[in-house]
C-alpha positions in Angstrom: 5.3 16.4 19.5 8.7 17.1 21.0 10.5 20.0 19.3 13.5 19.1 17.3 16.7 20.7 18.5 18.9 20.5 15.4 18.5 21.3 11.8 21.2 19.8 9.5 23.4 19.6 12.6 22.9 23.1 13.8 20.9 24.1 16.9 17.6 25.8 16.3 17.7 29.2 18.0 14.3 29.0 19.7 15.3 31.6 22.4 16.8 34.1 20.0 15.2 37.6 20.2 12.9 38.6 17.3 15.3 41.1 15.8 18.0 38.4 15.5 15.6 36.0 13.8 14.4 38.7 11.5 18.0 39.3 10.5 18.4 35.6 9.9 15.5 35.7 7.5 17.4 38.1 5.3 20.5 36.0 5.3 21.6 34.7 1.9 22.4 31.3 3.4 19.3 29.1 3.1 20.4 27.2 6.3 20.2 30.4 8.4 16.8 31.2 6.8 15.4 27.7 7.7 16.7 27.9 11.3 14.9 31.2 11.7 11.7 29.7 10.3 11.9 26.7 12.6 12.3 29.0 15.6 9.5 31.4 14.6 7.1 28.6 13.9 7.3 27.4 17.5 6.8 30.8 19.1 3.4 31.7 20.5 3.7 35.5 20.1 1.9 37.3 17.3 5.1 39.2 16.3 6.8 35.9 15.4 3.9 34.8 13.4 3.8 38.1 11.4 7.5 37.7 10.6 6.9 34.2 9.3 3.7 35.0 7.5 5.6 37.7 5.6 7.7 35.0 4.1 4.8 33.6 2.2 5.1 36.6 -0.2 8.9 36.5 -0.9 10.0 35.9 -4.5 12.2 32.9 -3.7 10.0 29.8 -4.1 12.2 27.6 -1.8 12.0 30.1 1.0 8.3 30.6 0.5 7.8 26.8 0.5 9.8 26.3 3.7 7.8 29.0 5.5 4.6 27.5 4.2 5.6 24.1 5.5 6.1 25.2 9.1 3.8 28.2 9.7 0.8 26.2 10.6 2.5 25.2 13.9 1.7 28.7 15.0 -1.6 29.3 17.0 -2.2 32.4 14.8 -2.2 30.4 11.6 -5.8 29.3 11.6 -6.7 32.4 9.5 -4.4 31.1 6.8 -6.5 28.0 6.1 -7.8 29.5 2.9 -4.2 30.1 1.7 -3.4 26.4 2.2 -6.5 25.5 0.1 -5.5 27.9 -2.6 -2.1 26.2 -2.9 -3.9 23.0 -4.0 -4.4 24.8 -7.4 -0.8 26.0 -7.5 1.2 25.6 -10.8 4.1 24.4 -8.6 3.6 20.7 -7.6 5.8 21.2 -4.6 3.2 23.6 -3.1 0.4 21.3 -4.0 2.0 18.4 -2.2 2.9 20.5 0.8 -0.7 21.8 0.9 -2.1 18.3 0.9 0.2 17.3 3.8 -0.5 20.5 5.8 -4.3 20.3 5.4 -4.2 16.7 6.6 -1.7 17.2 9.5 -3.4 20.3 10.9 -6.9 19.2 10.1 -7.7 22.4 8.1 -11.1 22.8 6.5 -11.0 22.0 2.8 -13.8 21.5 0.2 -14.0 17.9 -1.1 -13.7 19.0 -4.8 -10.5 20.9 -4.1 -8.7 18.0 -2.5 -10.1 15.5 -5.1 -8.9 17.6 -8.0 -5.4 18.1 -6.5 -4.9 14.4 -5.7 -6.2 13.3 -9.2 -4.0 15.9 -11.0 -0.8 15.1 -9.0 -1.4 11.4 -8.3 1.8 10.3 -10.0 3.8 12.4 -7.5 2.1 11.4 -4.3 3.6 9.4 -1.4 1.1 9.3 1.4 -0.6 12.6 0.8 -3.6 10.7 -0.5 -4.5 10.0 3.2 -6.4 13.3 3.1 -9.1 11.5 1.1 -10.2 9.7 4.2 -12.3 12.9 4.8 -14.5 12.2 1.8 -18.1 11.4 2.4 -19.3 7.9 1.4 -21.2 8.9 -1.7 -21.7 7.2 -5.0 -19.7 10.0 -6.7 -16.8 9.6 -4.3 -16.9 5.8 -4.7 -16.4 6.1 -8.5 -13.6 8.7 -7.9 -11.8 6.4 -5.5 -12.3 3.3 -7.7 -10.8 5.2 -10.7 -7.8 6.3 -8.6 -7.3 2.7 -7.6 -7.1 1.6 -11.2 -4.5 4.3 -12.1 -0.9 3.3 -12.5 1.1 4.1 -9.4 3.0 2.7 -6.5 1.5 0.0 -4.3 1.6 2.6 -1.4 -0.7 4.9 -3.3 -3.0 2.1 -4.2 -3.0 0.8 -0.6 -4.1 4.1 0.8 -7.0 4.2 -1.7 -7.9 0.6 -0.8 -8.0 1.4 2.9 -10.3 4.4 2.2 -12.6 2.3 0.1 -12.7 -0.4 2.8 -13.3 2.1 5.5 -16.1 3.9 3.6 -17.8 1.2 1.6 -17.1 -2.3 3.0 -20.6 -2.5 4.5 -22.4 -1.5 1.3 -20.1 -3.0 -1.4 -18.2 -6.0 -0.1 -18.5 -8.0 -3.3 -17.4 -5.2 -5.5 -14.5 -4.3 -3.3 -13.4 -7.9 -3.2 -13.2 -8.1 -7.0 -11.4 -4.8 -7.1 -8.8 -5.7 -4.6 -8.3 -9.2 -5.8 -7.4 -7.9 -9.3 -4.6 -5.7 -8.0 -1.0 -6.3 -9.1 0.1 -5.5 -5.5 0.1 -8.4 -3.1 -1.0 -6.2 -0.2 -4.2 -5.4 -1.9 -4.9 -9.0 -2.8 -4.2 -9.9 0.8 -6.8 -7.3 1.8 -9.2 -9.0 -0.6 -8.7 -12.4 1.0 -9.2 -10.9 4.5 -12.3 -9.1 3.3 -13.7 -12.4 1.9 -13.2 -14.0 5.2 -15.0 -11.2 7.1 -17.9 -11.1 4.7 -18.3 -14.8 3.9 -17.2 -14.4 0.3 -15.5 -17.1 -1.8 -11.7 -16.4 -1.9 -10.9 -19.5 -4.1 -9.5 -17.3 -6.9 -6.7 -16.3 -4.5 -5.8 -19.7 -3.0 -3.2 -20.3 -5.7 -1.8 -16.8 -5.6 1.9 -16.5 -6.3 2.4 -14.5 -3.0 2.5 -16.6 0.2 0.9 -13.8 2.3 -2.1 -13.8 0.0 -2.4 -17.6 0.2 -2.1 -17.6 4.0 -4.8 -15.0 4.3 -7.2 -17.3 2.4 -6.9 -20.1 5.0 
Protein backbone atom coordinates (compact mmCIF):
# COMPACT_ATOMS: atom_id res chain seq x y z
CA UNK A 1 0.00 0.00 0.00
CA UNK A 2 1.32 3.42 -0.94
CA UNK A 3 2.12 5.61 2.02
CA UNK A 4 -0.17 8.57 2.44
CA UNK A 5 1.64 11.88 2.25
CA UNK A 6 -0.80 14.16 4.06
CA UNK A 7 -2.74 14.00 7.31
CA UNK A 8 -5.50 16.58 7.62
CA UNK A 9 -3.75 18.65 4.96
CA UNK A 10 -0.28 18.56 6.57
CA UNK A 11 2.69 16.61 5.22
CA UNK A 12 3.70 13.57 7.25
CA UNK A 13 7.35 14.00 8.35
CA UNK A 14 8.63 10.58 7.36
CA UNK A 15 12.21 11.78 7.09
CA UNK A 16 12.33 13.71 10.35
CA UNK A 17 15.03 12.59 12.82
CA UNK A 18 13.87 10.58 15.82
CA UNK A 19 14.50 13.35 18.38
CA UNK A 20 12.19 15.65 16.41
CA UNK A 21 9.46 13.00 16.24
CA UNK A 22 9.89 12.30 19.95
CA UNK A 23 9.37 15.99 20.63
CA UNK A 24 6.23 15.96 18.47
CA UNK A 25 4.85 13.11 20.59
CA UNK A 26 5.00 15.44 23.57
CA UNK A 27 3.25 18.29 21.76
CA UNK A 28 -0.08 19.33 23.22
CA UNK A 29 -1.61 19.53 19.74
CA UNK A 30 -3.17 16.23 18.74
CA UNK A 31 -2.41 16.89 15.07
CA UNK A 32 1.33 17.06 15.78
CA UNK A 33 1.08 13.87 17.82
CA UNK A 34 -0.72 12.03 15.01
CA UNK A 35 1.80 13.20 12.41
CA UNK A 36 4.60 11.78 14.55
CA UNK A 37 2.76 8.47 15.00
CA UNK A 38 2.20 8.16 11.27
CA UNK A 39 5.87 8.79 10.55
CA UNK A 40 7.10 6.40 13.24
CA UNK A 41 4.76 3.63 12.11
CA UNK A 42 6.44 3.51 8.71
CA UNK A 43 10.00 3.43 9.98
CA UNK A 44 11.87 0.13 9.97
CA UNK A 45 14.27 0.89 12.83
CA UNK A 46 13.71 -0.47 16.32
CA UNK A 47 14.17 2.96 17.91
CA UNK A 48 11.12 4.29 16.08
CA UNK A 49 9.10 1.27 17.16
CA UNK A 50 10.06 1.74 20.80
CA UNK A 51 9.00 5.37 20.72
CA UNK A 52 5.64 4.39 19.29
CA UNK A 53 5.19 1.40 21.59
CA UNK A 54 5.67 3.66 24.60
CA UNK A 55 2.53 5.53 23.53
CA UNK A 56 0.43 2.46 24.34
CA UNK A 57 0.92 3.32 28.00
CA UNK A 58 0.06 7.03 27.95
CA UNK A 59 -2.92 8.19 29.99
CA UNK A 60 -4.69 10.02 27.16
CA UNK A 61 -7.04 7.45 25.62
CA UNK A 62 -7.17 9.16 22.22
CA UNK A 63 -3.40 9.24 21.90
CA UNK A 64 -3.17 5.65 23.07
CA UNK A 65 -5.84 4.65 20.55
CA UNK A 66 -4.14 6.42 17.65
CA UNK A 67 -0.81 4.73 18.41
CA UNK A 68 -2.57 1.38 18.66
CA UNK A 69 -4.18 1.86 15.26
CA UNK A 70 -0.89 2.44 13.44
CA UNK A 71 1.79 0.52 15.35
CA UNK A 72 1.21 -2.83 13.63
CA UNK A 73 2.64 -1.41 10.42
CA UNK A 74 6.04 -1.78 12.08
CA UNK A 75 7.99 -4.99 11.44
CA UNK A 76 8.75 -5.11 15.18
CA UNK A 77 5.09 -5.19 16.21
CA UNK A 78 4.60 -8.95 15.88
CA UNK A 79 5.36 -9.37 19.57
CA UNK A 80 2.37 -7.13 20.36
CA UNK A 81 -0.17 -9.62 19.02
CA UNK A 82 -1.22 -10.56 22.54
CA UNK A 83 -1.78 -6.87 23.33
CA UNK A 84 -4.21 -6.59 20.41
CA UNK A 85 -6.11 -9.67 21.57
CA UNK A 86 -6.29 -8.24 25.10
CA UNK A 87 -7.98 -5.13 23.72
CA UNK A 88 -10.90 -7.29 22.61
CA UNK A 89 -11.87 -7.35 26.28
CA UNK A 90 -11.38 -3.62 26.82
CA UNK A 91 -14.04 -1.61 28.63
CA UNK A 92 -13.61 0.99 25.89
CA UNK A 93 -15.56 0.00 22.73
CA UNK A 94 -13.23 2.13 20.58
CA UNK A 95 -10.33 -0.14 21.50
CA UNK A 96 -12.39 -3.27 20.88
CA UNK A 97 -13.39 -2.13 17.40
CA UNK A 98 -9.85 -1.09 16.62
CA UNK A 99 -8.56 -4.47 17.80
CA UNK A 100 -11.01 -6.33 15.55
CA UNK A 101 -9.82 -4.28 12.56
CA UNK A 102 -6.14 -4.66 13.41
CA UNK A 103 -6.30 -8.41 14.00
CA UNK A 104 -8.02 -8.86 10.65
CA UNK A 105 -5.89 -6.41 8.64
CA UNK A 106 -2.57 -7.70 9.95
CA UNK A 107 -3.60 -11.36 10.18
CA UNK A 108 -2.68 -11.58 13.85
CA UNK A 109 -3.29 -14.85 15.72
CA UNK A 110 -6.44 -14.75 17.82
CA UNK A 111 -8.43 -17.41 19.69
CA UNK A 112 -11.88 -18.03 18.23
CA UNK A 113 -13.64 -17.50 21.55
CA UNK A 114 -12.03 -14.08 21.99
CA UNK A 115 -13.15 -12.78 18.60
CA UNK A 116 -16.62 -14.33 18.94
CA UNK A 117 -17.17 -12.77 22.35
CA UNK A 118 -16.04 -9.33 21.18
CA UNK A 119 -18.21 -9.37 18.06
CA UNK A 120 -21.26 -10.58 19.97
CA UNK A 121 -20.88 -7.99 22.73
CA UNK A 122 -20.30 -5.05 20.40
CA UNK A 123 -22.38 -6.18 17.43
CA UNK A 124 -24.54 -3.06 17.47
CA UNK A 125 -21.44 -0.90 16.90
CA UNK A 126 -19.86 -2.89 14.07
CA UNK A 127 -19.41 -1.73 10.52
CA UNK A 128 -17.36 -4.32 8.67
CA UNK A 129 -15.29 -5.54 11.62
CA UNK A 130 -17.30 -8.76 11.58
CA UNK A 131 -15.21 -9.92 8.61
CA UNK A 132 -12.78 -11.30 11.16
CA UNK A 133 -15.27 -14.15 11.68
CA UNK A 134 -14.32 -15.60 8.29
CA UNK A 135 -11.54 -17.24 10.32
CA UNK A 136 -13.96 -19.40 12.27
CA UNK A 137 -13.84 -23.12 11.69
CA UNK A 138 -16.93 -24.74 10.19
CA UNK A 139 -18.23 -26.38 13.36
CA UNK A 140 -21.73 -26.93 14.69
CA UNK A 141 -21.09 -24.49 17.54
CA UNK A 142 -19.91 -21.80 15.17
CA UNK A 143 -22.87 -22.38 12.88
CA UNK A 144 -25.25 -21.73 15.77
CA UNK A 145 -23.26 -18.66 16.77
CA UNK A 146 -23.37 -17.19 13.25
CA UNK A 147 -27.05 -18.04 12.84
CA UNK A 148 -27.83 -16.22 16.08
CA UNK A 149 -25.84 -13.20 14.91
CA UNK A 150 -27.77 -13.20 11.65
CA UNK A 151 -31.03 -12.96 13.56
CA UNK A 152 -29.89 -10.03 15.66
CA UNK A 153 -31.14 -6.53 14.92
CA UNK A 154 -28.60 -4.59 12.92
CA UNK A 155 -27.68 -2.99 9.64
CA UNK A 156 -27.94 -4.91 6.39
CA UNK A 157 -24.15 -4.64 6.06
CA UNK A 158 -23.62 -6.51 9.34
CA UNK A 159 -26.11 -9.15 8.29
CA UNK A 160 -24.58 -9.44 4.83
CA UNK A 161 -21.14 -10.16 6.26
CA UNK A 162 -22.59 -12.91 8.45
CA UNK A 163 -24.52 -14.28 5.47
CA UNK A 164 -21.35 -14.43 3.38
CA UNK A 165 -19.51 -16.30 6.14
CA UNK A 166 -22.37 -18.78 6.50
CA UNK A 167 -22.43 -19.41 2.75
CA UNK A 168 -18.66 -19.75 2.60
CA UNK A 169 -18.50 -22.21 5.49
CA UNK A 170 -21.77 -24.14 5.32
CA UNK A 171 -23.33 -24.00 1.84
CA UNK A 172 -22.19 -27.52 1.01
CA UNK A 173 -23.55 -29.02 4.23
CA UNK A 174 -26.67 -26.89 4.95
CA UNK A 175 -28.04 -25.43 1.71
CA UNK A 176 -31.72 -25.84 2.61
CA UNK A 177 -31.30 -24.30 6.06
CA UNK A 178 -29.33 -21.39 4.66
CA UNK A 179 -31.90 -20.77 1.96
CA UNK A 180 -34.65 -20.50 4.58
CA UNK A 181 -32.50 -18.26 6.76
CA UNK A 182 -31.56 -15.85 3.97
CA UNK A 183 -35.01 -15.83 2.37
CA UNK A 184 -36.51 -14.65 5.66
CA UNK A 185 -34.26 -11.61 5.90
CA UNK A 186 -35.70 -8.09 5.86
CA UNK A 187 -32.73 -7.08 3.69
CA UNK A 188 -33.10 -7.52 -0.05
CA UNK A 189 -29.42 -8.41 -0.52
CA UNK A 190 -29.81 -11.45 1.69
CA UNK A 191 -33.01 -12.50 -0.06
CA UNK A 192 -31.17 -12.15 -3.37
CA UNK A 193 -28.44 -14.40 -2.01
CA UNK A 194 -31.17 -16.89 -1.07
CA UNK A 195 -32.50 -16.92 -4.64
CA UNK A 196 -28.99 -17.37 -6.03
CA UNK A 197 -28.35 -20.18 -3.57
CA UNK A 198 -31.57 -21.88 -4.63
CA UNK A 199 -30.46 -21.80 -8.27
CA UNK A 200 -27.03 -23.20 -7.43
CA UNK A 201 -28.44 -25.99 -5.30
CA UNK A 202 -31.59 -26.88 -7.20
CA UNK A 203 -33.92 -25.60 -4.47
CA UNK A 204 -37.37 -24.11 -4.98
CA UNK A 205 -37.23 -20.26 -4.91
CA UNK A 206 -40.96 -19.82 -5.56
CA UNK A 207 -41.49 -18.02 -2.25
CA UNK A 208 -39.29 -15.22 -3.56
CA UNK A 209 -40.72 -14.87 -7.07
CA UNK A 210 -43.21 -12.26 -5.89
CA UNK A 211 -40.72 -10.44 -3.69
CA UNK A 212 -41.25 -6.65 -3.53
CA UNK A 213 -37.63 -6.07 -4.54
CA UNK A 214 -36.87 -6.34 -8.24
CA UNK A 215 -33.33 -7.64 -7.69
CA UNK A 216 -34.70 -10.57 -5.72
CA UNK A 217 -37.29 -11.37 -8.40
CA UNK A 218 -34.64 -11.17 -11.10
CA UNK A 219 -32.38 -13.56 -9.21
CA UNK A 220 -35.22 -16.13 -9.22
CA UNK A 221 -35.40 -16.30 -13.01
